[in-house]
DSSP file (Angstrom, degrees, kcal/mol; ACC not computed):
  #  RESIDUE AA STRUCTURE BP1 BP2  ACC     N-H-->O    O-->H-N    N-H-->O    O-->H-N    TCO  KAPPA ALPHA  PHI   PSI    X-CA   Y-CA   Z-CA
    1    1 A K              0   0    0      0, 0.0     2,-0.4     0, 0.0    76,-0.2   0.000 360.0 360.0 360.0 134.4   -6.1   -6.6   -6.9
    2    2 A I  E     -A   76   0A   0     74,-2.4    74,-2.8     2,-0.0     2,-0.5  -0.980 360.0-163.8-120.2 129.9   -3.2   -6.6   -4.5
    3    3 A V  E     -A   75   0A   0     -2,-0.4     2,-0.6    31,-0.3    72,-0.2  -0.963   0.9-166.9-115.6 126.8   -3.5   -8.0   -0.9
    4    4 A V  E     +A   74   0A   0     70,-3.0    70,-2.9    -2,-0.5     3,-0.1  -0.949  16.2 166.8-116.0 113.4   -0.9   -7.2    1.7
    5    5 A A        +     0   0    0     -2,-0.6     2,-0.3    68,-0.2    -1,-0.1   0.451  69.0  33.9-104.6  -3.5   -1.1   -9.2    4.8
    6    6 A E  S    S-     0   0    0     68,-0.1    -1,-0.2     8,-0.0     2,-0.2  -0.992  73.7-130.5-150.2 145.7    2.3   -8.3    6.2
    7    7 A L        -     0   0    0     -2,-0.3     2,-0.4    -3,-0.1     7,-0.2  -0.553  32.3-109.4 -93.6 163.6    4.5   -5.2    6.1
    8    8 A I  B   > -D   13   0B   0      5,-3.4     5,-2.2    -2,-0.2     4,-0.5  -0.741  61.7 -16.1-105.2 137.5    8.2   -5.3    5.1
    9    9 A G  T > 5S-     0   0    0     -2,-0.4     3,-1.2     3,-0.2    -2,-0.1   0.113  95.0 -55.2  73.9 177.9   11.3   -4.8    7.2
   10   10 A A  T 3 5S+     0   0    0      1,-0.3    -1,-0.2     2,-0.1    -3,-0.0   0.792 135.8  57.6 -63.8 -28.1   11.9   -3.3   10.7
   11   11 A E  T 3 5S-     0   0    0     -3,-0.1    -1,-0.3     2,-0.0    -2,-0.2   0.652 103.0-135.5 -77.7 -14.4   10.2   -0.1    9.5
   12   12 A K  T < 5 +     0   0    0     -3,-1.2     2,-0.2    -4,-0.5    -3,-0.2   0.983  49.4 150.0  55.6  64.5    7.0   -2.1    8.7
   13   13 A T  B   < -D    8   0B   0     -5,-2.2    -5,-3.4     1,-0.1    -1,-0.1  -0.630  62.9-115.4-116.2 174.4    6.4   -0.4    5.3
   14   14 A L        -     0   0    0     -2,-0.2    14,-0.1    -7,-0.2     3,-0.1   0.653  49.2-126.5 -79.9 -18.4    4.8   -1.3    2.0
   15   15 A G        +     0   0    0      1,-0.3    13,-1.5    -7,-0.2    12,-1.3   0.772  67.9 120.4  78.6  26.5    8.2   -0.9    0.4
   16   16 A L  E     -E   26   0C   0     10,-0.3     2,-0.6    11,-0.2    -1,-0.3  -0.910  58.7-144.3-125.3 148.2    6.9    1.5   -2.2
   17   17 A R  E     -E   25   0C   0      8,-2.8     7,-2.7    -2,-0.3     8,-1.2  -0.974  28.3-169.5-103.9 124.1    7.5    5.1   -3.3
   18   18 A I  E     +E   23   0C   0     -2,-0.6     2,-0.4     5,-0.2     5,-0.2  -0.964  11.0 178.7-120.6 125.1    4.2    6.5   -4.3
   19   19 A E  E >  S-E   22   0C   0      3,-2.7     3,-1.8    -2,-0.5    -2,-0.0  -0.990  76.8 -11.9-127.4 123.8    3.8    9.8   -6.1
   20   20 A N  T 3  S-     0   0    0     -2,-0.4    -1,-0.1     1,-0.3     3,-0.1   0.880 129.1 -57.1  53.4  40.3    0.4   11.1   -7.2
   21   21 A R  T 3  S+     0   0    0      1,-0.2    21,-3.3    20,-0.1     2,-0.4   0.529 115.7 116.7  70.5  10.0   -1.0    7.6   -6.4
   22   22 A V  E <  S-EF  19  41C   0     -3,-1.8    -3,-2.7    19,-0.2     2,-0.6  -0.912  70.7-121.9-111.5 134.2    1.5    6.0   -8.9
   23   23 A I  E     +E   18   0C   0     17,-2.6    16,-3.0    -2,-0.4    -5,-0.2  -0.630  37.2 168.0 -73.7 116.9    4.2    3.5   -7.8
   24   24 A T  E     -     0   0C   0     -7,-2.7     2,-0.3    -2,-0.6    -1,-0.2   0.604  59.8  -1.0-107.2 -16.6    7.5    5.1   -8.9
   25   25 A A  E     -E   17   0C   0     -8,-1.2    -8,-2.8    12,-0.1     2,-0.6  -0.984  62.5-115.8-165.0 160.2   10.0    3.0   -7.1
   26   26 A F  E     -E   16   0C   0     -2,-0.3   -10,-0.3   -10,-0.2   -11,-0.1  -0.937  18.4-174.6-102.5 119.8   10.5    0.1   -4.7
   27   27 A T  S    S+     0   0    0    -12,-1.3   -11,-0.2    -2,-0.6    -1,-0.1   0.671  85.5  34.5 -85.0 -17.8   12.1    1.1   -1.5
   28   28 A K  S >  S-     0   0    0    -13,-1.5     3,-2.1   -14,-0.1    -1,-0.3  -0.978  76.5-146.5-132.9 120.0   12.2   -2.5   -0.5
   29   29 A P  G >  S+     0   0    0      0, 0.0     3,-1.6     0, 0.0     4,-0.3   0.780  95.2  71.4 -58.2 -26.1   12.8   -5.1   -3.2
   30   30 A E  G >  S+     0   0    0      1,-0.3     3,-1.5     2,-0.2     4,-0.3   0.714  77.9  79.2 -63.1 -19.7   10.6   -7.6   -1.3
   31   31 A A  G X >S+     0   0    0     -3,-2.1     3,-1.6     1,-0.3     5,-0.8   0.788  77.9  71.3 -60.3 -26.7    7.6   -5.5   -2.3
   32   32 A V  G X 5S+     0   0    0     -3,-1.6     3,-2.0     1,-0.3    -1,-0.3   0.820  82.7  70.9 -59.6 -31.1    7.6   -7.1   -5.7
   33   33 A R  G < 5S+     0   0    0     -3,-1.5    -1,-0.3     1,-0.3    -2,-0.2   0.718  89.2  61.4 -62.9 -20.2    6.4  -10.4   -4.2
   34   34 A F  G < 5S-     0   0    0     -3,-1.6   -31,-0.3    -4,-0.3    -1,-0.3   0.637 123.2-102.0 -79.6 -12.9    2.9   -8.9   -3.6
   35   35 A G  T < 5 +     0   0    0     -3,-2.0    -3,-0.1    -4,-0.3    -2,-0.1   0.480  68.3 152.1 106.7   4.2    2.5   -8.3   -7.3
   36   36 A W      < -     0   0    0     -5,-0.8     2,-0.3     4,-0.0    -1,-0.3  -0.320  23.4-165.9 -64.1 149.8    3.2   -4.6   -7.5
   37   37 A R    >   -     0   0    0    -12,-0.0     3,-2.1    -2,-0.0   -14,-0.2  -0.988  31.7 -97.4-133.2 146.8    4.6   -3.1  -10.8
   38   38 A L  T 3  S+     0   0    0     -2,-0.3   -14,-0.2     1,-0.3     3,-0.1  -0.392 112.8  30.8 -58.1 136.9    6.2    0.2  -11.4
   39   39 A G  T 3  S+     0   0    0    -16,-3.0    -1,-0.3     1,-0.3   -15,-0.1   0.277  81.0 145.5  93.9 -10.7    3.6    2.5  -12.9
   40   40 A D    <   -     0   0    0     -3,-2.1   -17,-2.6   -17,-0.2     2,-0.5  -0.375  41.3-144.0 -58.0 137.1    0.7    0.9  -11.0
   41   41 A C  B     -F   22   0C   0    -19,-0.2     2,-0.7    36,-0.2   -19,-0.2  -0.935   6.2-143.2-107.8 123.2   -1.9    3.6  -10.1
   42   42 A L        +     0   0    0    -21,-3.3     3,-0.1    -2,-0.5    14,-0.1  -0.763  35.8 153.3 -90.3 115.5   -3.6    3.0   -6.8
   43   43 A V        +     0   0    0     -2,-0.7     7,-2.8     1,-0.3     2,-0.4   0.599  61.2  40.8-117.5 -18.9   -7.3    4.1   -7.0
   44   44 A V  E     -B   49   0A   0      5,-0.3    33,-2.2     7,-0.0     2,-0.4  -0.999  53.6-175.0-136.1 133.5   -9.0    2.0   -4.3
   45   45 A L  E >  S-BC  48  76A   0      3,-2.7     3,-2.1    -2,-0.4     2,-0.5  -0.990  74.2 -33.6-125.4 121.0   -7.8    1.0   -0.8
   46   46 A G  T 3  S-     0   0    0     29,-3.4    28,-0.0    -2,-0.4    13,-0.0  -0.590 126.0 -33.8  66.8-122.7  -10.1   -1.4    1.0
   47   47 A R  T 3  S+     0   0    0     -2,-0.5     2,-0.5     2,-0.1    -1,-0.3   0.213 119.3  99.3-111.6  13.4  -13.5   -0.4   -0.3
   48   48 A Q  E <   -B   45   0A   0     -3,-2.1    -3,-2.7    11,-0.0     2,-0.3  -0.874  68.4-133.9-109.0 129.5  -12.8    3.3   -0.6
   49   49 A R  E     -B   44   0A   0     -2,-0.5     2,-0.6    -5,-0.2    -5,-0.3  -0.599  20.1-148.0 -71.3 136.4  -11.9    5.1   -3.8
   50   50 A V        -     0   0    0     -7,-2.8     3,-0.0    -2,-0.3     6,-0.0  -0.948  17.3-178.8-112.5 118.2   -8.9    7.4   -3.2
   51   51 A A        +     0   0    0     -2,-0.6     2,-0.3     1,-0.0    -1,-0.1   0.535  64.2  29.3 -95.0  -8.4   -9.0   10.5   -5.3
   52   52 A S  S  > S-     0   0    0      1,-0.1     4,-2.2    -9,-0.0     5,-0.1  -0.951  78.6-110.0-147.2 164.6   -5.7   12.1   -4.2
   53   53 A Q  H  > S+     0   0    0     -2,-0.3     4,-2.8     2,-0.2     5,-0.2   0.900 119.2  53.6 -60.1 -42.0   -2.2   11.3   -2.9
   54   54 A E  H  > S+     0   0    0      1,-0.2     4,-2.3     2,-0.2    -1,-0.2   0.914 108.9  47.5 -62.1 -43.9   -3.3   12.7    0.5
   55   55 A A  H  > S+     0   0    0      2,-0.2     4,-2.3     1,-0.2    -1,-0.2   0.896 112.5  50.7 -64.4 -39.4   -6.3   10.5    0.7
   56   56 A L  H  X S+     0   0    0     -4,-2.2     4,-2.7     2,-0.2    -2,-0.2   0.942 110.8  47.2 -63.4 -47.8   -4.2    7.5   -0.2
   57   57 A L  H  X S+     0   0    0     -4,-2.8     4,-2.2     1,-0.2    -2,-0.2   0.887 112.6  49.4 -64.2 -38.8   -1.6    8.2    2.4
   58   58 A A  H  X S+     0   0    0     -4,-2.3     4,-2.0    -5,-0.2    -1,-0.2   0.917 112.6  48.4 -64.1 -42.4   -4.2    8.7    5.1
   59   59 A G  H  X S+     0   0    0     -4,-2.3     4,-2.6     1,-0.2    -2,-0.2   0.890 109.8  51.7 -64.7 -39.8   -5.9    5.4    4.1
   60   60 A I  H  X S+     0   0    0     -4,-2.7     4,-2.7     2,-0.2     5,-0.2   0.916 108.4  51.6 -63.0 -43.1   -2.6    3.6    4.1
   61   61 A A  H  X S+     0   0    0     -4,-2.2     4,-1.8     1,-0.2    -2,-0.2   0.925 113.2  44.4 -60.1 -44.8   -1.9    4.8    7.6
   62   62 A A  H  X S+     0   0    0     -4,-2.0     4,-2.1     1,-0.2    -1,-0.2   0.896 113.9  50.1 -66.7 -40.1   -5.3    3.6    8.9
   63   63 A A  H  X S+     0   0    0     -4,-2.6     4,-2.3     2,-0.2    -2,-0.2   0.868 107.8  53.3 -68.2 -36.4   -4.9    0.3    7.0
   64   64 A K  H  X S+     0   0    0     -4,-2.7     4,-2.6     2,-0.2    -1,-0.2   0.916 109.5  49.1 -62.2 -42.1   -1.5   -0.3    8.5
   65   65 A E  H  X S+     0   0    0     -4,-1.8     4,-2.9     1,-0.2     5,-0.2   0.910 110.8  49.6 -64.4 -41.8   -2.9    0.3   12.0
   66   66 A A  H  X S+     0   0    0     -4,-2.1     4,-2.4     2,-0.2     6,-1.3   0.881 111.5  49.9 -63.8 -38.0   -5.8   -2.2   11.3
   67   67 A L  H  X S+     0   0    0     -4,-2.3     4,-1.4     4,-0.3    -2,-0.2   0.930 114.8  43.5 -64.9 -45.7   -3.3   -4.7   10.0
   68   68 A R  H  < S+     0   0    0     -4,-2.6    -2,-0.2     1,-0.2    -1,-0.2   0.912 119.9  41.0 -65.8 -42.7   -1.1   -4.4   13.1
   69   69 A S  H  < S+     0   0    0     -4,-2.9    -2,-0.2    -5,-0.2    -3,-0.2   0.874 137.5   3.6 -81.0 -37.4   -4.0   -4.3   15.6
   70   70 A N  H  < S-     0   0    0     -4,-2.4    -3,-0.2    -5,-0.2    -2,-0.2   0.315  95.1-108.6-135.9  10.9   -6.3   -7.0   14.3
   71   71 A G     <  +     0   0    0     -4,-1.4    -4,-0.3    -5,-0.5    -3,-0.1   0.613  56.5 159.9  78.1  11.1   -4.6   -8.6   11.3
   72   72 A N        -     0   0    0     -6,-1.3    -1,-0.2    -9,-0.1    -2,-0.1  -0.566  38.5-129.0 -69.9 118.8   -6.9   -7.2    8.6
   73   73 A P        -     0   0    0      0, 0.0     2,-0.4     0, 0.0   -68,-0.2  -0.279  17.1-115.6 -66.0 154.4   -5.0   -7.4    5.3
   74   74 A M  E     -A    4   0A   0    -70,-2.9   -70,-3.0   -10,-0.0     2,-0.4  -0.762  28.7-160.3 -89.7 134.5   -4.7   -4.3    3.1
   75   75 A E  E     -A    3   0A   0     -2,-0.4   -29,-3.4   -72,-0.2     2,-0.3  -0.974   9.5-176.2-122.5 130.1   -6.4   -4.5   -0.3
   76   76 A F  E      AC   2  45A   0    -74,-2.8   -74,-2.4    -2,-0.4   -31,-0.2  -0.919 360.0 360.0-124.3 147.0   -5.5   -2.3   -3.2
   77   77 A L              0   0    0    -33,-2.2   -36,-0.2    -2,-0.3   -32,-0.1   0.240 360.0 360.0-126.4 360.0   -6.9   -1.8   -6.7
């Protein structure tokens, strides 16, 4: 389980390149501190299973907004 309570850099990103729900690169080296590893496959965001890259990206966008607006951390499995 990875919990992200703050986004990285001026761009406020996760600092990850994700392809087909798999972490393929770190766009910000600071992302490693959350516990990510190359090759991690993201299958759950919050309490929702994500079955596709599109579903994951939509979920990340909503979770980023929740983090910004009310401080709810993002949780990944």
